[in-house]
N, C-alpha and C positions, 0 to 999 in steps of 0.2 A: 503495498499500499503507499505511495506517495505520501510525502511530508505535507503536513499540512498548518498553513499559521494557524495560528488560536483563533483571529478575528474571521476567518474564513471556514474555520469549524463551528464559528458559533451561525455563520451564516447558511451553512447545510443542513447542520444539524442543530434546529432551533430548540434552545431548552421550552417543555411545555410548562402553561400556556404560551402560545408564541409571542404574546406582547408582554412576557415578564423583561425581555430586553427593553429599556428605555427608546423603545424605536417611538412612539408619537410621544411628545414631548409634553409635561405638565407642570406646572407653572410652580411648585415648591422648588422640584429639582434646579440647585443653582447650576449646574454645569453638565448640562442634558449632551447627548451625542446621538445621532441617526446613523441608520444605514449608508449613507453618503460619507458619514464620518468613518465607519469601518471599512469601507472598501480603499477611501483614501491614504488611510493609515498602512496599508498592503501595498503600497504603489510607489513609486519615486515622483510622481508625477506632482501636480500641484494642486495640494490638499483644498477642497473647498471648506471656505468659514464656516465653522457651527454656531448658528446663533441660538442664543439660550431662549427657553420658552419669555421668560420673563422681558429680556430684552426685544423679542418679536412684539411684545404687545407695547411696549414704549414707540419703536417704529409705526403700529398700526397706528397711534395715536397721533404721530408727526404726519401719516401721510393725509393728505386732502380728501375726503371722502365723505358722500351724503351719508353715509351711514354712521362717522363718527359727531356729526353731527346732531343723530338725533338717540343719544345715548340716554335712557330713561332707565326710571326706579327698577323697572322688570327686570333690566338685564343686569342690573349691579347684585340686586338679590340671588340670580342665576348664578352668577361668577362666586360671589361668595359661599353659596351653596355648594357649589363644585369643588372648591377650596378646602373645606370643611371635610366633605368627602372623602378627598384623597389624604386626609390626616399627614400630610407631610412625610409620605413615604416615599422611597426612590423608587420602588417595585410598581407605584402608579403609570397606567399608561398612560394614559391622555386627560383632558379636561372634557367636560360634557355638562350639559344643563340635567340634572336628574330629574328634577319636578316636569321641565316639558317632558324628557322621555317617560314619566309615568304619568302624563295629562294632568296635574297639578298645579299646574301655572298659571288657572286661571284667573287668581286671586292677584296674580303681577300683573296683569293687563289693564289698560284704562276701561272703567265702568260707562262703555258706551253704548249709547242707545238712539241710533238713528232716526232721524226723523224727515218728514215731508220739509220740503222747501216751500216758504209761504210767496207767490208771487204778485207784484203790484202790477196788473194787466192794462193793457193800452187798448181801448175800445176800437179805436180808428186802425191798428194796425198797417202801419206802413209796408211792412213788408210782411206776407204769408206766400208759402209755397209746399206741394209735397214732391219728396223727392225719393230716388230710389237708391238703396244702400242695399248694392249688390252682392251681398254675399252668396254664394254658392253658383255663381254663373258660368265660371270655367271648370267646375266642378261635377256641377248639378248634385249636391247633396245637402241643400239645405237651401229654405225657403227664403227668396230675399226678403229683406227689410224694407219699409218704407215710412220714411220719415215725414211728417206733419208739423211745418214750423210756423212760430210765431214770433214775434219781436219778445215778447216775455213768457213765452210758453215752448214747450217742445213735447211731441208725442211721438212715440213708435210703434208701429203695427210689425209682432213677429221677430225673435231674435232668437235665431238660429246660431249654429255654432259660426265661428268667426267675424260675428257682429264687432266684437271690440278690437281685434286685430285690425277688421277695416276700417275703423272709425278711427282707430291711433293713424293708420297711413294716413287716412283724408283729413285730420285735424278737425274732427265732430266732436267736440267734447261731449262727452257722456253725462258730465257733470252738470248739463242743462237740463237731462231728461226728467220731465214730469210724470209722465206716465207710458206704459208698457200695455200693449191691448193683443190678445190672441187667436189669429183667426180659427187657432183650431190648436189641441192640445197634444203635441205629439213630440217626437225628440226633432223630428224636421222643423219646426216652427220656435220649439223651446229650449231647444239644445245648448244655446249660449246664455240664458238665462242665471242658472245658478252662476257662472262664475261674474256674469255681469253685474248681478247683485251683492257677491263679495266685495266687488272692485268698489261699488258703489257706499260699501258701508262703511268702508276704510278710509274715503275721502275727508278732506279737512279733519277739523278738531273734534267733532262728534261724530263724523259720518252722516252718511243720509239716503233715505231708501226712494223708492218710486212706489207709485200705485198701480199694481197688476191686476188686467182684467182677463177674464177670458171666460168660457161657458163655463157649467158646472164640473166638466173632466177636471178643471182646475185646483179641485180639492184634491184629487190626486198626487196630482203633480206636486203640490205644497205638501201634502202629507210625508213626500217620498225624499223630499227637499230638507225636511227636520232632520233628519238623520245625519247631516254634513254642516249644515247652515242655520247661524244665530238665528232666533226666534226674531229678533229684536230687527232683523235685515229682511222681514218678508211679512210684519202684521201687517202691513198694508195690499193685502190681496181681495179680491172681492169676485166671484162667481154670479153668472145671471143663468136664468132658463129652468127648464125642467131637470130633475136631475138623472142621471143614469143610474142604469142597474145598480143595484148594492150602496149607490151612493146616497151622502147625507143630503139634506135639503139645500138649497142653492142660497147663496146669502141676500140677493134681491128677490125681492116678491116676482112669482112668476106670471106675466100675462094673461091676458082672458084665453088667446091662442097663443100658439108657438112661434107662430110669423111675426106677430105685433109688432112692433119697433120697442126695445129698451133703452130709454133715455140714461145713459151714464157720465155725460158730462154736458151742462148746460150752463153756460157763462155770457158774460157781454163780448166773448169772443169766439167762442165757437158751440157748436151744439153735436157731441157725438151720441150716436144711436147705434144699436146694434138689433141685427133682425137674424134670428136664428133659423140655420138651414141643416135640416136633417135629412136622410134617405127615404125615399118613400116607399115605405114596408105596409102594406094592408092589414091591418089586424094588430099590428104590435104597436101595444102602447109605450113601451121602452125601447132606448136604444142604447147600443152598447156603447162602454168608453172609449173615446178616440173617435167619435161616428160624427158628433155633433159639429158643423162649421158655422161662421158666423158671417154676415155682412155688414161691413161697417158704412154708416151713412154720416157722413162730415160736412154738415152746413155752417158758412160764416152767415152773419146777420148782414141783412144789406144797409146801405148806408145814405145818409139823407143828402139831397143833390146841394149844390152849392149855392150859399146864399147872395141873392142879385140886388145889391144896393139900389141899383135905377130902379128896377122895378118896384122896389117899396118906396122911392121918393114920387116915381108916378102915380104911387096909391095913396099919398100924402103924408107919408112917415118920415117923422126926423129919426136922424143918427141917433142913437142912444140904448136904455134899455130893451125898449120890444125890440129891436132887432135880434138881442140874444134869445128873448120869449120866442120867437118867431122860429129861429135853429134849433129851439128845445121842443119845436111842435105844439108850439100854444097860438091859438089865432088874438090877435088883437085889435083895439078900435083905432082909426086912421085919426090922426091930431088933425088934420086941414079935411077931411070928408067923413061923412056921415055913414061909413061904410065898415061894416068888417073886412081886417085883413087876415087870410087865411095861411098856414103855410105852404101851401100848395100856389099862392099869387106870387109867392116870390123866391119858390127856390126850384133850382133846377130838375127833372126827375130822380128821383135815389137811384142808388146803385144798386144792382141785386147784388145776393150775396154768395157767392160760387159755394158750388156742390160737388163732393167727389165722393165716390163711392171706392170701396175697397172691397173685392170680391174674389172668397176663397170657396169655389163649388168642386170638391175633390173627383167623385164619381160621376157617373151617368144619373146614377139611380138620386142624385144630390140634384139632377139639371131637372128632371120631370118635379119633383117638390119646387123648386126657383120659379118653374111657370106658372104655378099656381098660389104662390103669394101675391095675395091681395092691396097689400099696403104699399106695393110698390108700385101699384097702378098711379099713382098722384106724381110720380117722376117721369112717364112714359110720354113721348109724342102720337100724334095720331098720324095713321097710316102716310098722308102728305108729308108729317115732318112738320106740321106744326104743332104748338102749345095749344092744349084744350084750356077750357075754362078751369083755374084752378091747380094748373099742371106746374110743377117746380124744376126749370131746366137743369138738368146736370151737365158739369164741364166737363169731368173726367173720370175714366172709371178704367181704376188699374184693376187686372186680373191677375190675381193670385192661383187661379185655375191650370192643371196640367194640360200642355198641348193635347192629349189624347182627348180632353172635354172640351174644350176650345173648338176645336174642330167639327165636333159633332154637330149636326141640322140643329137640333133643338137649341143647343148655346149660339148658335149664330142667329137664329131667330129670335130669341132675347137680346141680345146684343143692340137689334136692329130697333129696337124701342125706346133705344136712347136718340134717336135722330143722329145731331149733329157733335154729340159729345165727341172727345178725344178717346180712344179705346188704347191703354198702355199695355201689352202685354208680358207681365213679370213672370208667368211661370217658370222655372228653371228648364223645362223640356223646350220651349217656344226656340229659344237662339242659343246657341252653345259657343258661346263668343269663345275665340281659342285667345283670347286677351286674358293674362294673369289679374286677377283684381288684386293680389296683395305684390304690385309693381316693384316697390324693395326689396323684399324677399326673392320676387323673380331675377331681379337684376344681380343680384351677391350670386345665385345660382347660376347665369349666365356666364360670370365670371370665374364662378369656381369651375364648370365645366371647360372652359376654354383653358383653365390652367392643367387640370386634371381630369379628363374625362373618366377617366378610369375608376375613381373615388366618387364621382360627383357627374354621371349622367344625365343627359340631357333631360329636362322633365317632362311626363309623358302627354302634356298638353300643349307645351307651348312651342307654334310654327308660326310664327308668324308670318313667314313670307307664304306661308300658304291660305292665309287669314281669309275668311270664309265673310268678312263685313261686305256689305253693299249696300253702296248710298244708296239705292233704290229703297231700301228699309225706312230710310227717314223721308217717308211720304208726308209726314206736317210741317206745317207753316213755320219757317223761320224768323218771321217779320215780328212775332211778339204777340198778335191778336190770336186770337183762338180761331182754327181752321174748321173749315166749312165742309172739310173731307172725310169722309165717315170709316174710313181704310184706319186698321188698327197700327199701329207700329211697335217693333218689339223693345222691349225695356234696356236700356244703358247704364251702366255705373253710372253714378251721381246726375243721371238723367233728372233735369226738374220741370214741375208744370208751377208755373207763377198764378198765385190768385190775387197778390195784392202788390202792387198797385195795378187798378183795375184796366188799366190801359196798357197793361203787360202782360194780358191774361195769354194762357197760352205756354207750349214747350219753351223751354229755355237748356240748349245744348252745350252752352259756353262753360260748364264745368265736368263736363266728360273729359277723364283723363286722356292725353293725347297719346296716340300707338307709338310705340317704338319697338322697332328689330330686334334680336339676338346682334344682328351685325352692327347696328348702330352703339348697343351696349361694350361690344368688343372695339370699335374704333373710339370708344370714349376713352376705354381702359387702356389703349395704347399710347393714346396721345398722355394720359395721365402718370402711366408707368411704362417707357418706352421700353425698359428689359425685361416686360413680362414675355415678350414674344420668344427671348432665348431661354428663359424661366421656362416656359411650357413646352420647347425641343427640350430643356435636362430631363423633365419631369417623365416625359416619353423615354429617353435613355431609360430610364430606373427599370422601367418593364423589359426592355431588351437587354439589360444586364442582367435582370432577376431569371430571363429565360436563358440566357447564356451560362448563369452561373448555376442552374438547380443540380448537374453533375456534381458541383463543389460542394454545396451545401450536405453536409453530414448529419444524417438522424444520430438521436440519442440511442443510448445501447440502454435495453433493458437491465442489464445484469452490471454497470458499472458501480462500485463502491461510492465515488462523489459523483452526483448529480449535478452540473455543473449549471450555473444560470446560462440561458440562451442569449442573454445581452452581456455576458463577460468573453464570449467568443462568437463572433462574428457568423463565422462559416458555420452554424449550429443550428439545424431546426429541430422542434418538437416530433417525434416519431409521430404522430398524428397526425402531421402536413406529410409525409411522405405518399409521394404517387396521390396528393390530393385531387379531387376533380373541382372545378370550378360550379357545376351545379350541385355540390352538397351543401352548401349553405353561404348565405348572403345577409348580411346584418345591415339594415336601414334603419337611420336613424329620424325618425320622421318629425319628433320633437325635441329640442335641447335647449330648450329654457326652464325657469323656473316660475314658480307664484302664477303668473297671469301670460296669455299672449302677447309678443309684440310683434312690430313690422317685420323686424327679421328672424326671429325665433318662436316657434310655436312649444308648446309646453309637451310635457314627458311623454313618450311613447318610443319603445324598439321595435320593429318588424323584425322576426327572425323567418326568414327564407328557405324552406327546404327544397325547394323547385318542385318537382316532381311527388314528393313526400307530405307536401303541406305546408302550413307555416302556421306561426304562435305568433300573440301578442304579448311583450312586458311592458303593464301598463296602457292606459287610453283616455287620455288629459284632449278635452275638447279641442276640436279639429282636427284627430286622427284620421277619421274618413277621408276628408279632405287632403291632407297630406299624402294618405296612401293613393287619392284619385291624382295628384299634381306628379306623383313620381312615377305613377305605371298607365296613368290614362285612366279615362272612365270603367272602359271595358276591362283593362287588368286589374284594375283597383277590382272590380265584382267579381272575377276570378278568384284574387288572391283571398277577398270575405268568404267564396262560397268552401275553399279549400281551408280555412281556417281550423286548425286543431283545437286549440286551446286558448284563452287570456286570461293571463295572469297580472294581479293587481298589487301593487307594492303595501299601500296604507292609502287610510281613506282622504287625504287630504284632495281636494276641488280638483287641484292642478293635475291630477294622477289617473281620474277616471269619469270624469264626467262627459268624454267622449261615446264612452262605452256603451250607453243606451242606443245610440245614431248605428253605431255599428253593429249590434246585435239585432236590432229591427231589420235593417237592411239582409242581413243574412237573412231573417226571417221571410223577409220576402222575393229574394233570390233562390228560395229553395222550395217554396209554395209549390204544393203538388210534386215535390221529389221525394222519395224515401229517404230520411237521414235521420241522427240522431241528435238532441239539443246540445247544442255549444258548452262545455266545460268552460267555466268561470271561478280561476282560484284566487281567493282575496281575504281580504278581515275580514272578523264578524263583523265588524260594524255595516260591510258592504253588501250584505247580506238582506239587513235592515231596510236600505236603498232600494234593493233591486226587488224585493219584494213586495214593497208599496207600490215601485212604478210599477208593477209587471199588472196592478188593478187597472190600471190605466192601458197599456198593451203590453201585449205576449211578447216576452222578447225571445221565448224559446231556447232556455238556456237551463243548465243546474248547475248548482254553486257546492262548491268545495271549500272549506276554512283550508287558510294556510298551516296553520298547526296540523292540519291534518296528510300535510305532507312533507313533516321535517322528516330529518333524518331517523331519530326515533321513534316515530309514526310510521316509516314505511318498515322499518327492520320488524316493529310490533305486525303490521300487515304481512309480511311475509313469513312470519313463523306461524301464523294463524292460517295461511293459505298451506302451508306444507302439512300442518296440523287438521287440513278441512275443517278449521273452526271459523264460523262469518262473524265471530265475537258476539253473539247475542244471548250465547250459555250462559245461566248465572255466575260458572266457574273460570270465565275465561277473562285475561288480564283486563281485555278492552271493555269489559262489562264493570269491572271495578270501576274504570277509568270514570265510567260516566255517572257512577255514585260518588265520585269525588274522594275516593280511597285510598289511592294511590297515582299519584300524575308524577312522581319523579323520574320513573324510568324514560318517560315517553318526554316529556317535555322538560328534560335536564338542559338548561341553557345560560348564557351568560346573565338571567336575572333570577336565577337560582336563590334559595334562602341564602342568607349570609354574605352576598355579592354586596357589592358596592353600588351595584346597578341591580338591584332588586326593583321589580316593576309590576304595573298591572298585568303585565303579560300573562302572570302568574298569578292571581289574585284568585282564592277559593271559589266566587261564586261563578267560575265561567268556565269550566269544564269542557272540554271535548267529548263533544258524541260520536266515540270512534265506531260505535256499530251502526249507527245510521251513515257516519261515512262511508264503510266498507263497501259496499256496492260501487260509489262514484270512484274510490282507488282502484278498485277492479275495472270500472272502463277507463279510468286514467292509466292506468298499466297499458292496456289496448292498444288506445291513442298513441301514447309515447312509441309503443310497439311500430305501429304503422307510419310514425315519423322519423322512425329510424334511430330512435332516442332510447337509450339506457337509462337515465334517471331525469326527473325532474324534482329538485329538493330545494325547498324553502329553509331558513334558517333567519331568525330575528338578529334584528339589529338596532341600533340607538338613535332615536329621531323622536318617535310620537308612541304611542301605545298602540299594539298591533302593528309595527312596522317591519316587513320582511326582506332581504333580498332572496336572488334565485341561482341556483345552479342549474344548468344545462349540458346533460352529458353526453354523445353521441356514441350509440353502439359499438364495437369492433367492428374489424371489417378485414377480409382477407384479399391479397394483391393475388396478380397473375400467377406467381406462385407457388404460393400456399403460404405465404408468411401473414402472421395475423399482427395487425396495426392498430393502436388503440384508437378512439375513437376522441374528438376532439370536445375539449369542457369551456364552456362558456359562464362566466359568473356577469351576475348584475346586483350594482349595489342596492337600489332602491336609494333612498333618501337617509343617510348616516352621518354620524362621527367614523370615524377608525374606530374599529372593535376587534377583540381576540375573533368571534363568530364568523367576521367577515374572511379574517386572515385566515383561519383554517379550513372556509369554505373556498379560496381561491388560490387553494396551493395546487401549483401545478397547471393553472389555467391558460388555456389556449389563448384568452381574450377575456381579460377583465374590462366591464364597463362600470366607471365608477362617478358617481356624484361629482364634480369639484364646484358648489357654488360660489365660492368666494378665493379671491386672491389672496397670495401668503400672509400679506400685509394685515388681512382682516380676520387673525385667528379668533380673535375676540368675540368678533359676531358669528364667526364660527360655533364657538364652541355655544355660545347664548342661544343658538338656532338650531344646534344638534346639525351640522351641516358640516362639510369637508373644505379645504383650501385645496388649491392645486396640489402643492408641494405633500401634503398629507397624502390624498389619495393616490400619489403616484409611490407614496414609501409603502401603503398598502399592499400596492401590487409585486413592489420589486421586496417588500420581506416574504410574500408568498410565492414567490420565484413563478410568477404570471409571464406568458411570453409576449403579449403586448396588451398596452391599457389606453382606453379610448376615454376622454373625462367629457362629460356633458353636464345636464342640468346646470348651466350658469347663470348666475344673477342677472335680471336683467338690467341693471348698468354696465353691464356690457353687452351692449346690442349687439356688436357683428362679431368681435374677436375678445375673447379673454385674457388678463393680463397673467404672463406666464414667466417662469424662468425656462429658458430656451438649454439650459444645462442640464436639466434633468430629464430632458425629454427624450432620449436614446433609445426608449422603447414604446413612447405611447404617442399619441396624435390627440390633437382638439376635433372636438364632433360638430359638424353644421348640420344645418336640418337638410334632412333628404341626401345625405350623405350614404353612399351605399359600398359596403366593403366585406367584398368577396376573401373568402378564406384563403382563397388560392394567392392572393395579395398580400396577405400578414407581413412578409420580411421585406417588404418597401415601405410600410406605413408611416413609421416615425421618420423618415427620410422625406417627406413632404413637409414636414412641417415649417423648414426654415423659408419657404417658397409659401406657404400659405402666410408667413410673416409679412412676407415680402409684398402679398397681395393687399394688404391689409394694413401698410406702412404708413399710410396717412389718416387712418381711421382716428380720432376721439375715444380713449376710452370708455367717455361717458357720451351719447348724443343729448345734445345740450336745446333741440327743439322743444315747444311747450307742451305738446302731446308727450314726449317720452317722460319729462320732467313730471309730468300731473300724474300718470299712469304708475311711474315708478314709485311716486311719493304715496301713492292709493295703494298699492302693493303693499309695500312698507308698514303703513299705518292699519292695514287690516291684517298683516301678520302679526305685530303686536297687539291689536286689538281682541282679536278673534281664534290666532293662532292657526288660521286657516291655509299658510303658506306651503309652499311645495315641500 
């Protein structure tokens, strides 16, 4: 056996537990050292300076940071408790916020009680319009939203996933919104609502909320969201109409007829009424949840005509108070003539109030009901197009109905009843513009694709050179006044229909984003960074070099006494990569930001593409489906959803699971009529409460399995019962005793075990795992894993919040052409966490470790307070565990484009970007692209100082402090 230096002996044969080394620096240790210090001490090369934890805290205080300006009492308490817990022991591994990990830190947060804002209304409303907020237009995954804008009031109709990102992109301030109306209650129209409520609740000193309106199904959605959104953030919800099956009574009185208008808002500015639209079902008294739809009627009051002083003088009136009385609608006596002067004598004709309809008619069955609604007769014109007595002319009809419904003869017949009204077709199937609605993100994607197309494939939807936009679609007048043409036009992002001033009534295209092709983005890049062309050529050479050097790369031998870390020998590959195929594994980072969606980064989601063997999703934040469609195209994403084997959720924070309902609903629809099994969803037990409540609204076609039932100990018990043909239901079985909470030690022995300084609610006595109930689901999961070519899926607890987990995916062994057995690859995903022993143990020998790196190295104090990791800490976890490659993700939104990192630590690490696709065959070159990425973003500031980013970042931070629903 060759001689081993003491430091390398520590590295290769670590003492258990893994983090008994002072690898993760704790505050009380005066002179800590890291893994990099160990390596430097055995090398004559220049040693990196070891920075004590206390010094790093001082450095953090000196850094210019928006976070450091917000030091609150809650964080100080958390840090103090961390120090007490460590007890000054040098064996302590790292700092963490124990109260947050246990879910006890609510008392440390300010007592927020979000309120509705009081608005001083302007009856004259010099500016009023409706505008299309085109979420979903490029990916067809959500219903577009519609903004009704007044000087002092804002109303939004529908809040699908991606609404926050769209509004941030186009500087539409969500803090100004007063009411949100849902045309239907489902994931398509309300998927962005949870995240929006959390963002609004964090704004300002107290936060505020909006009033949410919807049909009676809204009660189901509110009941589901209560499992992870504070009650104070959504107390102002109001449903209307008859209750659905098994629903409680709606909040508002039910009209005498279902189709009678229900007045929701009526003030001096606008009157908004709802007309319920249910499917035409003869003989059925109640409809199913999710089937109720709404037509919203928005009516602006008429404005009095302009006062004419010449007419007043001619009628014998002198200038004075009587002028004012006439303008307020009162008749007065003439000063010089014996007559009464009426307002109509001296005023121009009144300006009629514009009327806008928003129509969501989801099925042909709803169309039949639509044709029979009597209260709409007052808005129809006669056959010749003239107004009948008492008819109110409708100026604009925005159709949210799908194309298949809109094109039906009955629907077309109904549209013609509105005469010269402008029809805007906003249903997402009407016109699939190949234009990204998130232009900032698409611009970054195009630049990354130019630099490194292997890791950043061209988005599946962006082909502007083949743009199917036709100018002929723009039939309406551009002159400002209402068009007399009855044909409809397709909605475009930020298309407006002006309501006030009346002289400009009609379509306004001035705010529609300009089209920009991929070639223009690249030309701009060349101008900005001239050397980028050479850099792109050098990146391509990396793959040519990889192809030519495969024979030189030496796989590790299984029988070696010392298993050297791959990064210590550049020409060494893990055994699992020997003869690896490109269709074996692809890791797609769909969302790489934290807390809330931003212009450049969506929230957490990792797509594990196993190609012909199916796929998995690890976390599923809001907008995950849209990201899949941007990566693979609409049809490709549908195929990916059909082939999902399971979805795994790390913890209950909103940025990790609020896209799940949309994914499950689409899979349900895609597989309707096709024999299939419900999709397995693995997550923390709180997630089950949300999904169970949500399934009262719409069937998600899923089975739920608690993460605790997929820990290593739980799998061992399952396998032992399987060998003994015991399903766990017999009174003497080990699993049966677990249900009665008599013995949990063997199955749930974790870092939160009794006596540990990290004891947590994870093991609280009142929450045993019902393993007997989980047995059939585990059996099903075992089958699913086998079909996917996976040997194991293991969850392990991490330090972030109660019931937070990481995951290990292990591929099955394979046999090469000469009969050699090759071990399967191993992927570890950390979820959100502080560095912890369980994570290091789980990551040993990992092929890829995907680790959160929320904060830069100078913000250790923030990372500890919020139980997140810094970039250096994440890298040290991977290095100490011997991971072959480390991918950093989940960056704070204060780093909008690229995070702050120390390049000297990146020898086996890469920074993740949205839609980054890492094929397992390309892992050897993964860290080598980092310098080129840094070149690409060399001109970018660490913080985007635009108002919208500051507002949303501040809101996210405030929400985290107030409610603890951060990343």
